[in-house]
N, C-alpha and C positions, 0 to 999 in steps of 0.2 A: 697181451694184446699185440697183434702184428703192426709193425711201423712201416710206413711207405719207404720205398727206396730213394726218395728225394732227400738230398743233403740239406740240413737246415743251414739257414744263412748265417747263424751264429749260435755259440753254445756258451752259456754262461759259465759253465764249469771250466772251460778252457782259459778263461780269464785268470784263474788261480795260479798260472804259470807267472803271471806279472807280479805276483805278491812275494816272490822269493827275497826280494832286495829289502823288504819291510823288517823281517826279522823281529828282533826284541824292541825295535822302535815302538811297536804297537803296546807292548807291555809297559813301557815307559810313559806312552800317552794314557793308558788306563790309570797308572799310578798318579799321573798329573792331574787328571780329572778328579780322582780321589782326593789329592792333596788340596785342590782348589775348593772342593766342597767341604772338606774337613775345616779348612781356614774359615770359611763363610759360616758354617754352622756353629762350630765349637768355639773358635778363637774370637770372632767378630761379634756374633749375636747371642748365642744361647749360653755360652760360658760366662760372659759378664752378667748375664741376667740372673744367674744364680745368686747373686748378692743384692738384687733388688728387694727381695722380701715379698711376702705375701703370695698371692696366685701366681704372679710372674715366675718366682722361683720354683714353685711346684710344677708349673708348665714346663720350664726350662729343664728342670731334673728328669722329667718324664721323657722329653724329646731326646736328651742327651743319652739317657740309658738305651732307648729303642735304637737311636742312631749308632751307638758303639756295638750294640749286640748284632745288628743286622750287617754292619761293616765287617765285623770278624767273620760271619758266616759268608759274606760275598768274597772276601778275600781267600778264605779256605777253599771254597768251591771253585773259584777262579783259578788259582795255583794248582788245584787238583786236576782241572782240565789241562792246564799247560804242561804239567809234569808227568801226568799218566800216559802210558803208551796206549794208543787207542785199539791196539790188537793187530797183529801182523801173523802172516802164514809162517809157521816153522820152517826153517831151511829143509830142503829135501822132502818135504811132506807129501805123503802120497794117501789117497783114500784106500780103505781097507777092502773096498769092493766097487764094482762098477755097478751102481744102483739100477740103471736102466736094464743091464743084461742080467743082473743077479749074480755076476761072477765074482769069486772071492779073491781073485788075483788082483793086485794093483794094476792100474792103466800103464800102458807102456807108450813110447814115444810115437808109435805108429797110430795111436788113437787120438793124438792131440788135434790133427788137422780135421778130423770129422766131428769134433765137439761142437754143439750148438749152444746158443747163448739165450734160447727162449727160457723164461723163468718157469715154465710148466714142465721143462725137461730137466730132472734132477742131476743129470750127468756132470761131473767136475769139469771145469773149464781150464784153459791153459792161457797164462799171461805172457805174451811175447816180449813185453818190456822187462819184466822180472825173470823171464825163461824158467818158469815154474808153474806148477799146478796152482789153481785158486779154487776155494769152495764156492758154492752159491752165496750170493749176497755180499760177495767180496769184490771191491773195485780197486783200480790202481790209481793212486794219486800222483799227479804229475808234479806237484810241489814237494812232496815228501820223498817221491821217487821209489815207492813201494806199494804193495797191495795191502789194503786195510780191511780187516774184518767188519762186516756190516757197516761200511762206510756211509756216513750221513752227508758230510761235506768237509771241506778244509776251511776252518774258520781263521780269518785273518787276525781277529781280536784276541785269540788265544795262541796264535803262532803254532797251531797243531791241527791235526785231523781230529774230527769228532767221529768215534767209531764204537765198537761193541763195549770196550772196557772203560771209557770214560763218558759215555752218553749221559749217564745218571748224574755225574758231576756237572755236565753242561746244562742239564735241565735245572738243577739246584742253582746254578750260576744265574740263569735266566730269572728264576723265581726270586732269589735274594736281591738281585739287581733291580727288578721291578719293585719290590718292597721299599728297598733303600731309596731309590731315585723317587718314588712316589711320597715317602715320608719328607725328604728333603724339599720337594716341590711345595708340598703343603705347609711345611714349617718356615719356608721363606717367602711364601705368598703375600703375607702381610707387609713384609719389607719391600717386596717387589711393587706392591700397589702403592706404597709410600713414596716411590720415586715419581710418580705422577700426581701427587697431591701438592697443595699450595704450602704446606707447613714446612718447617725446617727440619731437615733429616740429620740425625746424629751421626757422627763418623767422619773419617777423612775421605777425600775422593778415592783413594786406593782401596779402602775397605767397602765403600759403596759399589765400586766397580766390580770387586770380587763377588760380592753378594749378588748383583745383577747377573754376572757371567754364570755363577753356580746355578742360579734359578733356571736360566735359560738351557743350560746344558742337561741338567737333571730332568727338566720337562721333556725335552726332546728324547732322551733316553728312555724315559718312562713310557712315553708313547710308542716308540719303536720296539722296545723290548716286550711290551705287552702284546704287540702283533706277532713277534716271533715265538713268544711263550705259547700263545693259543695255537698257533700253527703246529709247533712240536709236540703239544699235548695231544692234538687230533692225530698227528702222525703215530705217536706212540700207542694211542687207543686202537689203531688199525694194524699195529706192528709193521709199519713201513718206514722208509726213510725219505729224506729229501731227493736223493738221486732217483729212487725208485718211482717216487711220485712225479718227478720231473720227466723221466722217461716213459711215464704211463704204462709201467709194468703191472701195476695193481688192477685187479679185476674184482667184481663183486664177491667172487669166491677165492679171495687171496688165500693162497696155501699156507701162508705163515700166521695167518690171524688166529690166535688161540682164544680170543675173547679179551675184552678190555681188562679184567683183573689179572689174567694170566700174562697178558702183553705187558703191563706195567711191572709185574713181578719179574719178569724176564730181564728187563732192563736193570732192575736192582741186582738181580743174580749175577749177571755178567761182570759186574764191577768187583765182585768177590772171588772171581775165578782167575786161574792161571791161564795165560795165553794158549798154551798147548792144550789144555782140557776144554777151552770154550767151543772148540770145533765140534766136539760130540754133542753139543746142546744148541748150536746155532741154527740148525735146519732139521 
């Protein structure tokens, strides 16, 4: 779809440059939220309930098993997104042919200036910031300072770009985060309601404050992550990215849409591929 020549007043993706200074602080923040939640659920409430006997002990055991299982999967998927390279263009990479003209020779420097950025045009583009060729659906990240394959966005929470090679882990992170925060919200709901009752609440002011804080944080995360999860599932179903949707490049006949099943299989396949081989399957 052709975009008008008017310059937009602001671009949300340009704000990513302000995120450089956060670095690993966001990882510590995530671990801090996990720590507060763990203390409220395990140490303060459901851990001691194991010794109450009867139905309370059975309920506490079930909550603790689900909580720890989801927590392990959440942390695994989170650090997989953080530590996995999202995919970059190999140095000095060149296409084997000019797809538009059907020539078998690689493109040379004289072709760079004439390259178009229309998504319906399969010609390889040139990144003037990286000074190298970049395939279709590849975008330059101003935070990471490089081009990322099938870049979706730069996520401040994972201190990394979300791209072709770690997008599956990002989806799993959203999924397990929603399940975990939803479980914590439901399990702490009776304790939260007790704050507003007239009866006496057991526990010290510190443990009560931690329970209250954990409930509010997990409820907020559950609602926000649910929105992101629904959005990204819809993007995967159409085989598009956040950047492509934002730039309105998608059309009713989106050239990369392989059908819902194959679109999801493609996301899974990319995470098992080496960076240099993904270029042959990306477009």
